N, C-alpha and C positions, 0 to 999 in steps of 0.2 A: 848619848841616845838621841835619836831623831824624834822630835815632838810633832804634834799635829801641824799640818800646814794650812795656812790661810786658804780658803777656797775648797778644801777637802769636804766631801759630803758630810753634812751635819755638824761641822766645826763652827763653834761660836767663839769669836774673839771678844774678850772682856776689855773694858777700858784700860786695865793695867797691862794689857798685851798678852795675858795668859789665855790659853786656848783650851776649850773643853769640847768633846764631841757628844752630841745628843743623838740618840737613835731609837728606833722601835725594834724590839726583839723579834717581832714577827717577820722582819726583813732579814735577808742574809747579811752576815758580817761584811762590812765594806772591805774592798781589797786594800792591800797595803799592810802596814804594821798593825798588829793587834794592840788593844789597850794594855797598859801596865798596871792599871787600877780602874775598877769599875764601881759604880753605885747603881743599884737596881731597885726600882720603885715599884713594888708588886704587892698584891694582897697575900701571896703565899711565898714561902722561901724559894728562891731560884735555884737552879742546878749549879754545880761547880762550873766555872768558866775557864779555868787554867791560869788565872791571874788573881792577885789579891782583890777582894771585893767587900763591899758593905751592902747589906740589905736594909732598906727602909720599908717597913710595912706601910703600904699606901694603896688601899683598894682603888680600883678603876673608878674614875669620875668623882673621887673624894679628895680628902686632905690626908696628910700623914697621920697615922695613929698616935704618934708621939712627936709633936712638933719640936720639942727641945732636942730630941735625938736627931731629927732631920737637920736642924740648924747646925748641930755639932758635926755631922757628916759633911754638910756643905762647906763648913769652915775647913775641914780636912781636905776636901776637893780643892778649895782655893789655894791652900798651902801646897798641895801636891802638883797642881797644874803647871807650875813653873819648871818642874823637872820630870814629870811623868806624863804619859799619854792617858789622860783620864776620860772615861766616858760615863755619861748618865743615861740610863735607859729605863723605859717601861715597855709595855707590850706594843703600843701604837707609836710612841715617840713624840706625841704632841701635848696631851693634857698634863699628865704628871711630870713628864720630862720638861715640857715648856715651863711649867710652874716652878720646878726646881731650878732651871736655868735662870728664870727671872729672879728668884730668890738669891741665886749666886751673883747675879748682876747687882742686886742691892748690896750684898756683902762686899762687892768690889767697888762700890761707890756710886752706882746709878741711883738717883732718887727713887724711892718706892713707887711714886705715882707715875714714873716713866719707864719702869722696868719691863712691864708686859709689852709695851710698844717697842722697846729696844729688842726684845727677844723675837717678836713677830717680824721686825725688819731684818734682823741679822741671822736668825735661825730658821723660822718657819712662819708663814703668815697666819696659820691657824693654831699656833701654839697657845697654850692656856685656854682650855675649852669651856670651863664652867665659871659662872659669875663668882662663886665662892672661892675658886682658885685665884681669881684676880684680886679679890678682897684680901685673901691670905697674903699675897705678895705686897699689897699696899700697906698692910698692917705690920709687916716685918720690921723689926727694929734694925736700923742701919748700924754698922760698926761704930764703936766709939760712944754710943749712947750709954748714959749711966746705967750700971747694973749689967752690962753685957761685955 
């Protein structure tokens, strides 16, 4: 299966080399291959997309309603990104999506204090919109920390 290509619209390459596409659902689906797995960060359950997906209840401009579940889903994203075309999306593709991508970067080894800057440099300069979203990323326990 062909995975996301470096340079494709919305594709973030993590330090491990895995690639995940972020996008806003308000925008048309980019051309090319559709995702084979999606994570949708919305306040209400999304419609069916035609591929396996997870819904993380995450109201606009807020944080996930269940942070432990969000972490579990992001760990699934990290595991799938090596063999699936995974996308993470919210309505606009910046705040919630950027926050989730920054969390994913932490789980992939980026230091928590550097993850927002990493996503802004490699995904979108306005990713992670709210101060509490940045704090959420900085406070995320990296992998390998006792108890995780």
